[in-house]
mmCIF file as gemmi writes it, N, C-alpha and C atoms, coordinates in Angstrom:
data_model
loop_
_atom_site.group_PDB
_atom_site.id
_atom_site.type_symbol
_atom_site.label_atom_id
_atom_site.label_alt_id
_atom_site.label_comp_id
_atom_site.label_asym_id
_atom_site.label_entity_id
_atom_site.label_seq_id
_atom_site.pdbx_PDB_ins_code
_atom_site.Cartn_x
_atom_site.Cartn_y
_atom_site.Cartn_z
_atom_site.occupancy
_atom_site.B_iso_or_equiv
_atom_site.pdbx_formal_charge
_atom_site.auth_seq_id
_atom_site.auth_asym_id
_atom_site.pdbx_PDB_model_num
ATOM 1 N N . MET Axp A 1 ? 3.427 -11.07 20.714 1 0 ? 1 A 1
ATOM 2 C CA . MET Axp A 1 ? 2.462 -10.793 19.664 1 0 ? 1 A 1
ATOM 3 C C . MET Axp A 1 ? 2.022 -12.104 19.02 1 0 ? 1 A 1
ATOM 4 N N . ASP Axp A 2 ? 0.752 -12.242 18.822 1 0 ? 2 A 1
ATOM 5 C CA . ASP Axp A 2 ? 0.191 -13.409 18.162 1 0 ? 2 A 1
ATOM 6 C C . ASP Axp A 2 ? 0.581 -13.382 16.687 1 0 ? 2 A 1
ATOM 7 N N . ARG Axp A 3 ? 1.087 -14.487 16.161 1 0 ? 3 A 1
ATOM 8 C CA . ARG Axp A 3 ? 1.555 -14.534 14.772 1 0 ? 3 A 1
ATOM 9 C C . ARG Axp A 3 ? 0.448 -14.307 13.763 1 0 ? 3 A 1
ATOM 10 N N . THR Axp A 4 ? -0.819 -14.5 14.148 1 0 ? 4 A 1
ATOM 11 C CA . THR Axp A 4 ? -1.898 -14.309 13.199 1 0 ? 4 A 1
ATOM 12 C C . THR Axp A 4 ? -2.435 -12.885 13.207 1 0 ? 4 A 1
ATOM 13 N N . SER Axp A 5 ? -1.935 -12.023 14.1 1 0 ? 5 A 1
ATOM 14 C CA . SER Axp A 5 ? -2.444 -10.659 14.143 1 0 ? 5 A 1
ATOM 15 C C . SER Axp A 5 ? -1.79 -9.811 13.059 1 0 ? 5 A 1
ATOM 16 N N . LEU Axp A 6 ? -2.511 -8.795 12.635 1 0 ? 6 A 1
ATOM 17 C CA . LEU Axp A 6 ? -2.052 -7.911 11.583 1 0 ? 6 A 1
ATOM 18 C C . LEU Axp A 6 ? -1.125 -6.855 12.167 1 0 ? 6 A 1
ATOM 19 N N . GLU Axp A 7 ? -0.002 -6.655 11.53 1 0 ? 7 A 1
ATOM 20 C CA . GLU Axp A 7 ? 0.928 -5.622 11.962 1 0 ? 7 A 1
ATOM 21 C C . GLU Axp A 7 ? 1.074 -4.613 10.835 1 0 ? 7 A 1
ATOM 22 N N . LEU Axp A 8 ? 0.703 -3.379 11.114 1 0 ? 8 A 1
ATOM 23 C CA . LEU Axp A 8 ? 0.816 -2.316 10.13 1 0 ? 8 A 1
ATOM 24 C C . LEU Axp A 8 ? 2.123 -1.579 10.369 1 0 ? 8 A 1
ATOM 25 N N . ILE Axp A 9 ? 2.942 -1.512 9.354 1 0 ? 9 A 1
ATOM 26 C CA . ILE Axp A 9 ? 4.213 -0.808 9.443 1 0 ? 9 A 1
ATOM 27 C C . ILE Axp A 9 ? 4.121 0.394 8.507 1 0 ? 9 A 1
ATOM 28 N N . SER Axp A 10 ? 4.261 1.561 9.076 1 0 ? 10 A 1
ATOM 29 C CA . SER Axp A 10 ? 4.172 2.782 8.283 1 0 ? 10 A 1
ATOM 30 C C . SER Axp A 10 ? 5.368 2.894 7.342 1 0 ? 10 A 1
ATOM 31 N N . LEU Axp A 11 ? 5.093 3.303 6.125 1 0 ? 11 A 1
ATOM 32 C CA . LEU Axp A 11 ? 6.147 3.523 5.142 1 0 ? 11 A 1
ATOM 33 C C . LEU Axp A 11 ? 6.427 5.005 4.953 1 0 ? 11 A 1
ATOM 34 N N . LYS Axp A 12 ? 5.704 5.855 5.676 1 0 ? 12 A 1
ATOM 35 C CA . LYS Axp A 12 ? 5.859 7.304 5.491 1 0 ? 12 A 1
ATOM 36 C C . LYS Axp A 12 ? 7.276 7.784 5.761 1 0 ? 12 A 1
ATOM 37 N N . GLU Axp A 13 ? 7.916 7.227 6.764 1 0 ? 13 A 1
ATOM 38 C CA . GLU Axp A 13 ? 9.261 7.659 7.128 1 0 ? 13 A 1
ATOM 39 C C . GLU Axp A 13 ? 10.356 6.803 6.486 1 0 ? 13 A 1
ATOM 40 N N . ALA Axp A 14 ? 9.969 5.789 5.726 1 0 ? 14 A 1
ATOM 41 C CA . ALA Axp A 14 ? 10.952 4.919 5.073 1 0 ? 14 A 1
ATOM 42 C C . ALA Axp A 14 ? 11.674 5.702 3.971 1 0 ? 14 A 1
ATOM 43 N N . PRO Axp A 15 ? 12.942 5.416 3.762 1 0 ? 15 A 1
ATOM 44 C CA . PRO Axp A 15 ? 13.679 6.096 2.688 1 0 ? 15 A 1
ATOM 45 C C . PRO Axp A 15 ? 13.046 5.819 1.32 1 0 ? 15 A 1
ATOM 46 N N . LYS Axp A 16 ? 13.121 6.811 0.447 1 0 ? 16 A 1
ATOM 47 C CA . LYS Axp A 16 ? 12.533 6.695 -0.886 1 0 ? 16 A 1
ATOM 48 C C . LYS Axp A 16 ? 13.065 5.475 -1.628 1 0 ? 16 A 1
ATOM 49 N N . ASP Axp A 17 ? 14.382 5.237 -1.568 1 0 ? 17 A 1
ATOM 50 C CA . ASP Axp A 17 ? 14.972 4.092 -2.262 1 0 ? 17 A 1
ATOM 51 C C . ASP Axp A 17 ? 14.377 2.771 -1.768 1 0 ? 17 A 1
ATOM 52 N N . PHE Axp A 18 ? 14.151 2.664 -0.463 1 0 ? 18 A 1
ATOM 53 C CA . PHE Axp A 18 ? 13.546 1.455 0.092 1 0 ? 18 A 1
ATOM 54 C C . PHE Axp A 18 ? 12.138 1.257 -0.47 1 0 ? 18 A 1
ATOM 55 N N . LYS Axp A 19 ? 11.344 2.325 -0.486 1 0 ? 19 A 1
ATOM 56 C CA . LYS Axp A 19 ? 9.971 2.219 -0.997 1 0 ? 19 A 1
ATOM 57 C C . LYS Axp A 19 ? 9.954 1.869 -2.479 1 0 ? 19 A 1
ATOM 58 N N . LEU Axp A 20 ? 10.891 2.427 -3.238 1 0 ? 20 A 1
ATOM 59 C CA . LEU Axp A 20 ? 10.958 2.109 -4.667 1 0 ? 20 A 1
ATOM 60 C C . LEU Axp A 20 ? 11.312 0.643 -4.895 1 0 ? 20 A 1
ATOM 61 N N . GLU Axp A 21 ? 12.253 0.123 -4.106 1 0 ? 21 A 1
ATOM 62 C CA . GLU Axp A 21 ? 12.626 -1.292 -4.223 1 0 ? 21 A 1
ATOM 63 C C . GLU Axp A 21 ? 11.463 -2.204 -3.813 1 0 ? 21 A 1
ATOM 64 N N . LEU Axp A 22 ? 10.731 -1.801 -2.798 1 0 ? 22 A 1
ATOM 65 C CA . LEU Axp A 22 ? 9.558 -2.569 -2.363 1 0 ? 22 A 1
ATOM 66 C C . LEU Axp A 22 ? 8.521 -2.622 -3.476 1 0 ? 22 A 1
ATOM 67 N N . LEU Axp A 23 ? 8.249 -1.49 -4.096 1 0 ? 23 A 1
ATOM 68 C CA . LEU Axp A 23 ? 7.303 -1.467 -5.215 1 0 ? 23 A 1
ATOM 69 C C . LEU Axp A 23 ? 7.803 -2.327 -6.377 1 0 ? 23 A 1
ATOM 70 N N . LYS Axp A 24 ? 9.091 -2.225 -6.662 1 0 ? 24 A 1
ATOM 71 C CA . LYS Axp A 24 ? 9.677 -3.024 -7.751 1 0 ? 24 A 1
ATOM 72 C C . LYS Axp A 24 ? 9.478 -4.517 -7.489 1 0 ? 24 A 1
ATOM 73 N N . ALA Axp A 25 ? 9.668 -4.938 -6.24 1 0 ? 25 A 1
ATOM 74 C CA . ALA Axp A 25 ? 9.476 -6.347 -5.885 1 0 ? 25 A 1
ATOM 75 C C . ALA Axp A 25 ? 8.023 -6.779 -6.083 1 0 ? 25 A 1
ATOM 76 N N . LEU Axp A 26 ? 7.097 -5.836 -5.987 1 0 ? 26 A 1
ATOM 77 C CA . LEU Axp A 26 ? 5.676 -6.125 -6.187 1 0 ? 26 A 1
ATOM 78 C C . LEU Axp A 26 ? 5.245 -5.873 -7.631 1 0 ? 26 A 1
ATOM 79 N N . GLU Axp A 27 ? 6.23 -5.633 -8.511 1 0 ? 27 A 1
ATOM 80 C CA . GLU Axp A 27 ? 5.997 -5.34 -9.926 1 0 ? 27 A 1
ATOM 81 C C . GLU Axp A 27 ? 5.162 -4.076 -10.094 1 0 ? 27 A 1
ATOM 82 N N . LEU Axp A 28 ? 5.47 -3.076 -9.262 1 0 ? 28 A 1
ATOM 83 C CA . LEU Axp A 28 ? 4.838 -1.77 -9.323 1 0 ? 28 A 1
ATOM 84 C C . LEU Axp A 28 ? 5.922 -0.716 -9.478 1 0 ? 28 A 1
ATOM 85 N N . SER Axp A 29 ? 5.517 0.512 -9.769 1 0 ? 29 A 1
ATOM 86 C CA . SER Axp A 29 ? 6.471 1.614 -9.858 1 0 ? 29 A 1
ATOM 87 C C . SER Axp A 29 ? 5.745 2.903 -9.504 1 0 ? 29 A 1
ATOM 88 N N . ILE Axp A 30 ? 6.342 4.034 -9.864 1 0 ? 30 A 1
ATOM 89 C CA . ILE Axp A 30 ? 5.686 5.318 -9.66 1 0 ? 30 A 1
ATOM 90 C C . ILE Axp A 30 ? 5.63 6.055 -10.98 1 0 ? 30 A 1
ATOM 91 N N . ASP Axp A 31 ? 4.737 7.039 -11.069 1 0 ? 31 A 1
ATOM 92 C CA . ASP Axp A 31 ? 4.597 7.797 -12.313 1 0 ? 31 A 1
ATOM 93 C C . ASP Axp A 31 ? 5.803 8.722 -12.523 1 0 ? 31 A 1
ATOM 94 N N . ASP Axp A 32 ? 5.851 9.357 -13.68 1 0 ? 32 A 1
ATOM 95 C CA . ASP Axp A 32 ? 6.989 10.209 -14.049 1 0 ? 32 A 1
ATOM 96 C C . ASP Axp A 32 ? 7.202 11.37 -13.08 1 0 ? 32 A 1
ATOM 97 N N . ARG Axp A 33 ? 6.141 11.837 -12.457 1 0 ? 33 A 1
ATOM 98 C CA . ARG Axp A 33 ? 6.258 12.946 -11.503 1 0 ? 33 A 1
ATOM 99 C C . ARG Axp A 33 ? 6.629 12.469 -10.106 1 0 ? 33 A 1
ATOM 100 N N . GLY Axp A 34 ? 6.585 11.135 -9.883 1 0 ? 34 A 1
ATOM 101 C CA . GLY Axp A 34 ? 6.909 10.585 -8.571 1 0 ? 34 A 1
ATOM 102 C C . GLY Axp A 34 ? 5.803 10.735 -7.555 1 0 ? 34 A 1
ATOM 103 N N . LEU Axp A 35 ? 4.582 10.935 -8.029 1 0 ? 35 A 1
ATOM 104 C CA . LEU Axp A 35 ? 3.467 11.171 -7.116 1 0 ? 35 A 1
ATOM 105 C C . LEU Axp A 35 ? 2.632 9.938 -6.813 1 0 ? 35 A 1
ATOM 106 N N . TYR Axp A 36 ? 2.365 9.125 -7.848 1 0 ? 36 A 1
ATOM 107 C CA . TYR Axp A 36 ? 1.413 8.02 -7.693 1 0 ? 36 A 1
ATOM 108 C C . TYR Axp A 36 ? 2.044 6.663 -7.977 1 0 ? 36 A 1
ATOM 109 N N . VAL Axp A 37 ? 1.543 5.652 -7.285 1 0 ? 37 A 1
ATOM 110 C CA . VAL Axp A 37 ? 1.944 4.267 -7.517 1 0 ? 37 A 1
ATOM 111 C C . VAL Axp A 37 ? 1.295 3.817 -8.824 1 0 ? 37 A 1
ATOM 112 N N . THR Axp A 38 ? 2.049 3.112 -9.656 1 0 ? 38 A 1
ATOM 113 C CA . THR Axp A 38 ? 1.519 2.645 -10.936 1 0 ? 38 A 1
ATOM 114 C C . THR Axp A 38 ? 1.792 1.153 -11.141 1 0 ? 38 A 1
ATOM 115 N N . LYS Axp A 39 ? 0.984 0.569 -11.996 1 0 ? 39 A 1
ATOM 116 C CA . LYS Axp A 39 ? 1.195 -0.804 -12.457 1 0 ? 39 A 1
ATOM 117 C C . LYS Axp A 39 ? 0.997 -0.78 -13.961 1 0 ? 39 A 1
ATOM 118 N N . ASN Axp A 40 ? 2.003 -1.215 -14.688 1 0 ? 40 A 1
ATOM 119 C CA . ASN Axp A 40 ? 1.968 -1.183 -16.16 1 0 ? 40 A 1
ATOM 120 C C . ASN Axp A 40 ? 1.657 0.224 -16.671 1 0 ? 40 A 1
ATOM 121 N N . GLY Axp A 41 ? 2.171 1.236 -15.993 1 0 ? 41 A 1
ATOM 122 C CA . GLY Axp A 41 ? 1.987 2.614 -16.419 1 0 ? 41 A 1
ATOM 123 C C . GLY Axp A 41 ? 0.68 3.265 -16.003 1 0 ? 41 A 1
ATOM 124 N N . GLU Axp A 42 ? -0.206 2.503 -15.41 1 0 ? 42 A 1
ATOM 125 C CA . GLU Axp A 42 ? -1.51 3.023 -14.987 1 0 ? 42 A 1
ATOM 126 C C . GLU Axp A 42 ? -1.535 3.233 -13.479 1 0 ? 42 A 1
ATOM 127 N N . PRO Axp A 43 ? -2.167 4.312 -13.01 1 0 ? 43 A 1
ATOM 128 C CA . PRO Axp A 43 ? -2.255 4.536 -11.564 1 0 ? 43 A 1
ATOM 129 C C . PRO Axp A 43 ? -2.964 3.388 -10.844 1 0 ? 43 A 1
ATOM 130 N N . VAL Axp A 44 ? -2.425 3.011 -9.692 1 0 ? 44 A 1
ATOM 131 C CA . VAL Axp A 44 ? -3.061 1.997 -8.847 1 0 ? 44 A 1
ATOM 132 C C . VAL Axp A 44 ? -4.117 2.715 -8.015 1 0 ? 44 A 1
ATOM 133 N N . LYS Axp A 45 ? -5.355 2.229 -8.064 1 0 ? 45 A 1
ATOM 134 C CA . LYS Axp A 45 ? -6.428 2.848 -7.289 1 0 ? 45 A 1
ATOM 135 C C . LYS Axp A 45 ? -6.673 2.073 -6.001 1 0 ? 45 A 1
ATOM 136 N N . ASP Axp A 46 ? -6.854 2.806 -4.922 1 0 ? 46 A 1
ATOM 137 C CA . ASP Axp A 46 ? -7.266 2.21 -3.657 1 0 ? 46 A 1
ATOM 138 C C . ASP Axp A 46 ? -8.704 1.746 -3.866 1 0 ? 46 A 1
ATOM 139 N N . PRO Axp A 47 ? -8.976 0.437 -3.741 1 0 ? 47 A 1
ATOM 140 C CA . PRO Axp A 47 ? -10.32 -0.064 -4.03 1 0 ? 47 A 1
ATOM 141 C C . PRO Axp A 47 ? -11.386 0.405 -3.043 1 0 ? 47 A 1
ATOM 142 N N . TYR Axp A 48 ? -10.982 0.907 -1.888 1 0 ? 48 A 1
ATOM 143 C CA . TYR Axp A 48 ? -11.947 1.326 -0.881 1 0 ? 48 A 1
ATOM 144 C C . TYR Axp A 48 ? -12.367 2.783 -1.014 1 0 ? 48 A 1
ATOM 145 N N . ILE Axp A 49 ? -11.511 3.627 -1.567 1 0 ? 49 A 1
ATOM 146 C CA . ILE Axp A 49 ? -11.873 5.035 -1.733 1 0 ? 49 A 1
ATOM 147 C C . ILE Axp A 49 ? -11.873 5.454 -3.206 1 0 ? 49 A 1
ATOM 148 N N . ASP Axp A 50 ? -11.529 4.519 -4.094 1 0 ? 50 A 1
ATOM 149 C CA . ASP Axp A 50 ? -11.55 4.727 -5.544 1 0 ? 50 A 1
ATOM 150 C C . ASP Axp A 50 ? -10.733 5.943 -5.974 1 0 ? 50 A 1
ATOM 151 N N . LYS Axp A 51 ? -9.555 6.096 -5.369 1 0 ? 51 A 1
ATOM 152 C CA . LYS Axp A 51 ? -8.643 7.178 -5.734 1 0 ? 51 A 1
ATOM 153 C C . LYS Axp A 51 ? -7.253 6.596 -5.94 1 0 ? 51 A 1
ATOM 154 N N . PRO Axp A 52 ? -6.454 7.221 -6.814 1 0 ? 52 A 1
ATOM 155 C CA . PRO Axp A 52 ? -5.085 6.749 -7.005 1 0 ? 52 A 1
ATOM 156 C C . PRO Axp A 52 ? -4.294 6.824 -5.699 1 0 ? 52 A 1
ATOM 157 N N . VAL Axp A 53 ? -3.418 5.852 -5.5 1 0 ? 53 A 1
ATOM 158 C CA . VAL Axp A 53 ? -2.604 5.795 -4.285 1 0 ? 53 A 1
ATOM 159 C C . VAL Axp A 53 ? -1.368 6.668 -4.476 1 0 ? 53 A 1
ATOM 160 N N . ARG Axp A 54 ? -1.192 7.623 -3.582 1 0 ? 54 A 1
ATOM 161 C CA . ARG Axp A 54 ? -0.015 8.494 -3.615 1 0 ? 54 A 1
ATOM 162 C C . ARG Axp A 54 ? 1.195 7.741 -3.078 1 0 ? 54 A 1
ATOM 163 N N . PHE Axp A 55 ? 2.324 7.91 -3.735 1 0 ? 55 A 1
ATOM 164 C CA . PHE Axp A 55 ? 3.564 7.254 -3.331 1 0 ? 55 A 1
ATOM 165 C C . PHE Axp A 55 ? 3.929 7.615 -1.895 1 0 ? 55 A 1
ATOM 166 N N . ASP Axp A 56 ? 3.733 8.868 -1.519 1 0 ? 56 A 1
ATOM 167 C CA . ASP Axp A 56 ? 4.12 9.307 -0.183 1 0 ? 56 A 1
ATOM 168 C C . ASP Axp A 56 ? 3.108 8.924 0.893 1 0 ? 56 A 1
ATOM 169 N N . ASN Axp A 57 ? 2.012 8.283 0.498 1 0 ? 57 A 1
ATOM 170 C CA . ASN Axp A 57 ? 0.968 7.938 1.458 1 0 ? 57 A 1
ATOM 171 C C . ASN Axp A 57 ? 0.473 6.503 1.27 1 0 ? 57 A 1
ATOM 172 N N . MET Axp A 58 ? 1.348 5.612 0.819 1 0 ? 58 A 1
ATOM 173 C CA . MET Axp A 58 ? 0.924 4.24 0.544 1 0 ? 58 A 1
ATOM 174 C C . MET Axp A 58 ? 1.086 3.355 1.776 1 0 ? 58 A 1
ATOM 175 N N . ALA Axp A 59 ? 0.253 2.33 1.832 1 0 ? 59 A 1
ATOM 176 C CA . ALA Axp A 59 ? 0.348 1.31 2.877 1 0 ? 59 A 1
ATOM 177 C C . ALA Axp A 59 ? 0.275 -0.046 2.193 1 0 ? 59 A 1
ATOM 178 N N . ILE Axp A 60 ? 1.173 -0.935 2.586 1 0 ? 60 A 1
ATOM 179 C CA . ILE Axp A 60 ? 1.181 -2.293 2.051 1 0 ? 60 A 1
ATOM 180 C C . ILE Axp A 60 ? 1.147 -3.226 3.246 1 0 ? 60 A 1
ATOM 181 N N . PHE Axp A 61 ? 0.169 -4.109 3.266 1 0 ? 61 A 1
ATOM 182 C CA . PHE Axp A 61 ? 0.024 -5.014 4.394 1 0 ? 61 A 1
ATOM 183 C C . PHE Axp A 61 ? 0.891 -6.251 4.211 1 0 ? 61 A 1
ATOM 184 N N . PRO Axp A 62 ? 1.461 -6.76 5.298 1 0 ? 62 A 1
ATOM 185 C CA . PRO Axp A 62 ? 2.314 -7.953 5.218 1 0 ? 62 A 1
ATOM 186 C C . PRO Axp A 62 ? 1.591 -9.115 4.536 1 0 ? 62 A 1
ATOM 187 N N . GLY Axp A 63 ? 2.297 -9.782 3.632 1 0 ? 63 A 1
ATOM 188 C CA . GLY Axp A 63 ? 1.716 -10.923 2.933 1 0 ? 63 A 1
ATOM 189 C C . GLY Axp A 63 ? 0.729 -10.534 1.854 1 0 ? 63 A 1
ATOM 190 N N . SER Axp A 64 ? 0.702 -9.257 1.504 1 0 ? 64 A 1
ATOM 191 C CA . SER Axp A 64 ? -0.288 -8.746 0.57 1 0 ? 64 A 1
ATOM 192 C C . SER Axp A 64 ? 0.402 -8.054 -0.592 1 0 ? 64 A 1
ATOM 193 N N . THR Axp A 65 ? -0.264 -8.02 -1.713 1 0 ? 65 A 1
ATOM 194 C CA . THR Axp A 65 ? 0.207 -7.199 -2.818 1 0 ? 65 A 1
ATOM 195 C C . THR Axp A 65 ? -0.775 -6.066 -3.072 1 0 ? 65 A 1
ATOM 196 N N . ILE Axp A 66 ? -1.689 -5.839 -2.128 1 0 ? 66 A 1
ATOM 197 C CA . ILE Axp A 66 ? -2.643 -4.752 -2.232 1 0 ? 66 A 1
ATOM 198 C C . ILE Axp A 66 ? -1.994 -3.484 -1.687 1 0 ? 66 A 1
ATOM 199 N N . VAL Axp A 67 ? -1.999 -2.43 -2.489 1 0 ? 67 A 1
ATOM 200 C CA . VAL Axp A 67 ? -1.444 -1.155 -2.064 1 0 ? 67 A 1
ATOM 201 C C . VAL Axp A 67 ? -2.624 -0.22 -1.82 1 0 ? 67 A 1
ATOM 202 N N . LEU Axp A 68 ? -2.693 0.3 -0.594 1 0 ? 68 A 1
ATOM 203 C CA . LEU Axp A 68 ? -3.792 1.176 -0.204 1 0 ? 68 A 1
ATOM 204 C C . LEU Axp A 68 ? -3.271 2.541 0.176 1 0 ? 68 A 1
ATOM 205 N N . ASP Axp A 69 ? -4.19 3.501 0.183 1 0 ? 69 A 1
ATOM 206 C CA . ASP Axp A 69 ? -3.888 4.793 0.76 1 0 ? 69 A 1
ATOM 207 C C . ASP Axp A 69 ? -3.867 4.611 2.27 1 0 ? 69 A 1
ATOM 208 N N . ASP Axp A 70 ? -2.942 5.256 2.939 1 0 ? 70 A 1
ATOM 209 C CA . ASP Axp A 70 ? -2.782 5.109 4.385 1 0 ? 70 A 1
ATOM 210 C C . ASP Axp A 70 ? -3.785 6.005 5.119 1 0 ? 70 A 1
ATOM 211 N N . ASN Axp A 71 ? -5.072 5.629 5.063 1 0 ? 71 A 1
ATOM 212 C CA . ASN Axp A 71 ? -6.096 6.387 5.772 1 0 ? 71 A 1
ATOM 213 C C . ASN Axp A 71 ? -6.98 5.427 6.55 1 0 ? 71 A 1
ATOM 214 N N . PRO Axp A 72 ? -7.634 5.878 7.599 1 0 ? 72 A 1
ATOM 215 C CA . PRO Axp A 72 ? -8.425 4.982 8.456 1 0 ? 72 A 1
ATOM 216 C C . PRO Axp A 72 ? -9.519 4.207 7.72 1 0 ? 72 A 1
ATOM 217 N N . LEU Axp A 73 ? -10.191 4.825 6.758 1 0 ? 73 A 1
ATOM 218 C CA . LEU Axp A 73 ? -11.261 4.131 6.034 1 0 ? 73 A 1
ATOM 219 C C . LEU Axp A 73 ? -10.718 2.95 5.253 1 0 ? 73 A 1
ATOM 220 N N . SER Axp A 74 ? -9.642 3.151 4.518 1 0 ? 74 A 1
ATOM 221 C CA . SER Axp A 74 ? -9.062 2.054 3.74 1 0 ? 74 A 1
ATOM 222 C C . SER Axp A 74 ? -8.552 0.941 4.636 1 0 ? 74 A 1
ATOM 223 N N . ILE Axp A 75 ? -7.876 1.303 5.706 1 0 ? 75 A 1
ATOM 224 C CA . ILE Axp A 75 ? -7.319 0.295 6.609 1 0 ? 75 A 1
ATOM 225 C C . ILE Axp A 75 ? -8.43 -0.508 7.278 1 0 ? 75 A 1
ATOM 226 N N . ALA Axp A 76 ? -9.452 0.172 7.796 1 0 ? 76 A 1
ATOM 227 C CA . ALA Axp A 76 ? -10.568 -0.522 8.443 1 0 ? 76 A 1
ATOM 228 C C . ALA Axp A 76 ? -11.314 -1.41 7.45 1 0 ? 76 A 1
ATOM 229 N N . SER Axp A 77 ? -11.514 -0.919 6.231 1 0 ? 77 A 1
ATOM 230 C CA . SER Axp A 77 ? -12.214 -1.707 5.21 1 0 ? 77 A 1
ATOM 231 C C . SER Axp A 77 ? -11.413 -2.951 4.828 1 0 ? 77 A 1
ATOM 232 N N . TYR Axp A 78 ? -10.092 -2.799 4.7 1 0 ? 78 A 1
ATOM 233 C CA . TYR Axp A 78 ? -9.24 -3.945 4.389 1 0 ? 78 A 1
ATOM 234 C C . TYR Axp A 78 ? -9.347 -4.991 5.483 1 0 ? 78 A 1
ATOM 235 N N . ILE Axp A 79 ? -9.264 -4.579 6.729 1 0 ? 79 A 1
ATOM 236 C CA . ILE Axp A 79 ? -9.337 -5.515 7.862 1 0 ? 79 A 1
ATOM 237 C C . ILE Axp A 79 ? -10.696 -6.195 7.882 1 0 ? 79 A 1
ATOM 238 N N . GLU Axp A 80 ? -11.751 -5.443 7.601 1 0 ? 80 A 1
ATOM 239 C CA . GLU Axp A 80 ? -13.087 -6.036 7.569 1 0 ? 80 A 1
ATOM 240 C C . GLU Axp A 80 ? -13.205 -7.075 6.452 1 0 ? 80 A 1
ATOM 241 N N . ASP Axp A 81 ? -12.622 -6.78 5.297 1 0 ? 81 A 1
ATOM 242 C CA . ASP Axp A 81 ? -12.681 -7.701 4.152 1 0 ? 81 A 1
ATOM 243 C C . ASP Axp A 81 ? -11.738 -8.893 4.303 1 0 ? 81 A 1
ATOM 244 N N . HIS Axp A 82 ? -10.734 -8.788 5.172 1 0 ? 82 A 1
ATOM 245 C CA . HIS Axp A 82 ? -9.746 -9.838 5.349 1 0 ? 82 A 1
ATOM 246 C C . HIS Axp A 82 ? -9.606 -10.184 6.842 1 0 ? 82 A 1
ATOM 247 N N . PRO Axp A 83 ? -10.658 -10.767 7.431 1 0 ? 83 A 1
ATOM 248 C CA . PRO Axp A 83 ? -10.618 -11.048 8.872 1 0 ? 83 A 1
ATOM 249 C C . PRO Axp A 83 ? -9.485 -12.001 9.267 1 0 ? 83 A 1
ATOM 250 N N . GLU Axp A 84 ? -9.029 -12.818 8.345 1 0 ? 84 A 1
ATOM 251 C CA . GLU Axp A 84 ? -7.942 -13.74 8.648 1 0 ? 84 A 1
ATOM 252 C C . GLU Axp A 84 ? -6.634 -12.99 8.914 1 0 ? 84 A 1
ATOM 253 N N . ALA Axp A 85 ? -6.559 -11.748 8.481 1 0 ? 85 A 1
ATOM 254 C CA . ALA Axp A 85 ? -5.349 -10.967 8.671 1 0 ? 85 A 1
ATOM 255 C C . ALA Axp A 85 ? -5.293 -10.282 10.03 1 0 ? 85 A 1
ATOM 256 N N . SER Axp A 86 ? -6.405 -10.24 10.72 1 0 ? 86 A 1
ATOM 257 C CA . SER Axp A 86 ? -6.402 -9.534 12.016 1 0 ? 86 A 1
ATOM 258 C C . SER Axp A 86 ? -6.304 -10.489 13.175 1 0 ? 86 A 1
């Protein structure tokens, strides 16, 4: 694998504790109901679809602090906006 290529690692099957620690390292958390990713108590919005990112459906790209919804539109838009990552 070329070191400059983007590698997407799904977090859907990752243990909840692992995902919570990952968010904590990024200075993020989840809301009281455990549904949405938050920063400073406010929902984190996926900038490509303008919707809050669900904890159970989040994607974080390597070397990034951008948290996106794990859907094809967001992923394709991120890659288009960050060609150096692909």
